[in-house]
C-alpha positions, 0 to 999 in steps of 0.5 A: 762448810755447814758443819763449820757454820753449826761448830760456830753456832755452838761456840757462840751459844756457850757464851751466853748460857747461865751455867756451862753444860755438864760434860756428861751430857754433852758426851752423851749427845755426841755418842748418840748422834754421831752414829746416827748421822754416819748411817742416815746422813741427815743434816739436822744430825750433823748440826747436832754433832758440829753444835756440840762439838762447838759448844763443848770446845767453848766450855772447855776454854771456858773452864780453863779461864774460870780456873784462873780467877782468884779466890772469892776470899781475896776480895778486898784484901791487900795482896803484894805481888810484881809484874810489868805494865802491859799496853799504854797507861790510861790517865783520867779525871780521878786516876790512871788505869793500867794493864798489869801482868802478874809475874809473881805473888809474894805470898805463894799460897795466894794464886792470881790471874795472869791479867789484871787491870788496876787504878792508881788514883795517886795519878803516878806515872806508869811507863810502858813495859815497866816492872814494879813490886806493889800492893794492891786492894783486889776485887773481882771485876764488877759493872752495873747491872741495868735493863741496858747499858754497857756491860763491864762484866762481858767486857772484862771477861772477853778481854781476859781480865779476871780481877781488878784492883786499887794501887796502894802506896809503897811501889817498888820499881824493878827495871824495864822488861826486855821481851817484845811486848814490853819493847813495842809498848815502849816504841808505842808510847814514844810514838804517841808522845811524839804525835801528841806534840805534832799538831797545834790542835790537841783534839786532832793530834789525839786522833792521830795518835789513837789511829797510829798506835791505838792511844784511844785514851787520849780522846775525851768522853765528848769526842766519843759521844760525838763519834757515836752520835754520828755512827763514826766510832768504828773508823776511830778504833783500829780494827778490820777496816783500818788493817784491811786497808793497810793491807790492800794499799800494800799489795797494790804498791807491791803489785805495782813494784813487781811490774818493774822487777824480773819475773819472780815465781808465785808472785801472788804469794809475794803480794799477800805475804806483804799484805799480811806483814804490813797489817801485823806490823799495824796490829803490833804498833796499835797495841794488838788489842783483842779486835786488833787480833780478830781483824788480823786473823780474818785476814791471815785466813782470806790470804791463806785461801787465796794463796791456795787458789782453791776457788773459795768463795768469799763466803766460805773464806768469811766462814773459815776466818769466823771459825779461826777467830772463834778458835783462837778466842771463843769469848770474843762473841761477847764484844759488840765489835765482833758482831759488827765487824763480821756482819759488815763484812758478810754484808759487802760479800753479799753485795758482790755476790749479788750483783749481776753487772758491774755498776758505776763507782758512785753506784757501788759506793752508794750500794755498799753504804746502804747494805752496811747501814742495813747490816748495822742496824740490829747490832747498833740497836741491841748493843747501844739502844739507838740509831743515829740517823745521819750515819750514812751521810757521816760515813759517806765522807768520814770513812773514806777520809779516815781510812783512805787519807788519815790512816795511812798519814798517821802511820807514816807519821809514826814511822818517820820522824818528820814533823811535817808529816804530823802536820799534815796528818793533823790537818786532815784530822781537823777536817774530820772533826769538822765533819763530825762536829757539823753532824753531830747535833743530828737527832738519834732514833731511840730503840727500846729493848726488844723481846727475843722474838722480835730480836730474831725477826729483825735478825731473819729480816736483815739476812732476807733483805741482804740476800739478792733474791727477788724483790718479794724476798726483800720485801719481806725482809722489810716487814720483819724489821718494821717491828724494830723501828716501831715497837714500844715497851707496853706502858703500865696499866691505869692504877698500876706503878712501874719502879725501876730502881737503877744499878748506879753503883754508890748513889741513888736513882729510882724511875717511877712510870704510870701508864702516861707519866714518868718521874726519876727520884734522884740521878746518881753520880757520874753521867748520865750516858753512863746508866740513865739514858741507856736505861730510859731509852730501853724502857721506852721514856721519851721524857720525864714529866718530873725530875725529883732531886732529893738533896744536894749530894753527888751521889744523888744529883751528879748526873742532873746536868747531863741528863737534862742535856740528853732528854726533855725534863718537865719540872724539877722538884728539889729538896735544895732548889737553890742549886738547880735552875728552874727548880721548884722547892720540894715541900711536905704537903704537896700532892698530885694523881697520875693515872690513878697513882697517888704521889705525896711529899712528906718532907721537908716542911716549908722554910725548913733549916738543916743539914744537907741530908735533912732536906732530902725530899721524902715521897710516898707513891700509893696504888690501890692496894700497895705503897712505896716509900723513898726517903733519900738520905733523911737521918734518924731525926727526920724519921722520928719527925715524920713518925710523930707528924704522920703515924700510920700514914707512912705504912707502906709495903715497899721501902727504899732504904735511906742512905744506902743502908747507913746506920744513920737512917732506918731506925727502929721506930721508923720500920716499926711505923712503916712495916715494909714487907720488902726493903730496897737497898741501892748502893756500891759493890764493896763500897769505901763507906761499908753500906749497908751497915751490919746494924741496919741489916740485923734490924731488917732481919729481926723485923722479918724484912726481906732485902733486895740490894742492887750491889748484889741483885743489880737494878731491881724492877718492881710492878705495884697494883691492887695485888702483891707487888712483883719484883724482878733482879736484873742480875738473875735475869741476865744470868751467865756463867762468867758473871762472878 
């Protein structure tokens, strides 16, 4: 089985490479290592051969997918095409999102990928399995690139979505698709609509529909946040846990039924066949999503191994299932669910294999929960940056309640049109939500971004702690896990300033840290849970001494309220304080020093009256040898007033461009007086305002100023001290072959 393990390691490695390996290099390694292994039978040569084969296979599949990408010249262009709606459309606050399978393009010279994710901001109806001819403005999948947080580009790539777009006016209905996926989707949509009206409590009905047919879009953002805070997200997503439980339930029922029937040849095959058929039916009813497919293939491999009666160990079956999943979908390694599902199954296998004598039911359940918690610690810390301390308690009731009771009830309510079944399922769902709400306020343990050596040590420690070895081996594993819980990001040295211009799309948010203090300049739009809070956790910022809101505009203060709900904030300074409870006015002349770093507010003056952008707080932060200037959305008139008032005092080596690079800011006089060497720009990728304006870029180029842009480079990390500042672009740090 070792070759399979090394093959899987090669597939996993490929997903995290900045560039795909060259075929001549792979062939050279194989031609040299294979004969040597054949002659010497050395283990390291076997590992090299198998890993190279895995790497080559994953690279070949990656090249096939890369070839499906649309031409980069199509970004922002309008394309007309026809196709079918796949899955269930997801209505949201601002529009409807849907998966669209392309059947034909009006212009045969244009090549589109087979699967698109479209957004309809007119919020029209998109029935499952319906066919349409429409126009859309397309672009490559793009997501924020920050030090931590949800990686949308990795998720799109793992799902096979190679382009996104916005639906324009003038769609034309083409009837309904008649293939089996479309028919199943229409059935799912009808069942979901029936279940959503089957309970008086909308929240409970949404959970029943999510478990029965995978209609997770019916759950609210607040519901997902509460599930994450209790470590119960996995029980709501239709994945390995639910599919396995349904398969086991059907196998048990078949075994009981076969006892009362005439003897059959190979009764085990009947049980396994029925279990796999039930699991496949549930997977199809739940939408056959990527996690669902992964779980089904794991179950199929386990059933084949048991049916063959070759005496394979659970660990060998697990490795065979892992190999099959990676053969079918080598991009699955980019999904957190891949690591959680296979890791938790491996933990349970270790528990069973290492148990010398059967224990009681309660002892076994507690031991299983402990091992599952241990196995999930590193993935949760790596992917989500926090550990829900209440997770073992929440799962002790939540997992069996959903898996053993609510999921079977939800499926029965979906398959049988009896209203009382939906009502009973709704009552159980209400009990589950009561349990979630009871524990959702428990504290979370934040985990900062770990260096790779500590992360590898934590993984090794988890393995040692799980294996049924001696107490000394488990103690060593615990010691290797301790850095994950105790590590703290090194604070900036006294007199230095750490700057993180976050990638918040079309908006602005800049984190300024000294040795013992932290200030956040603006928050961007949306929810703080999207970018701000994950980034603050990753950088080990437990509280903000000051939140400075330049002015009242959603792309600068939209996340302020949710930020205050998620982290402790000392004082709030604002250019328009009347919009924020407890805020103090941000006024020119305010000044303070933190750890040898000076902060000066230059604008607005006291009793200032003007339009919103003219209220923007202008902040200059200076170390012994470097300075950074931030002006929010201050217009040209404010820049002229600052030049007249402060003159050469404005001089700063680093400048955050005003108003996202709009032509209403960054005038010639301003640039001549500030004399920046580097300019930082925060703007959304291909934003509708077309920021930055070409005139501004021309001014910067004429002045010899280098520009770094969040829409191209992701978040920008800057360290200022007495010497030349150091800048790192997060997108370059996390370069992957699949990033656009």
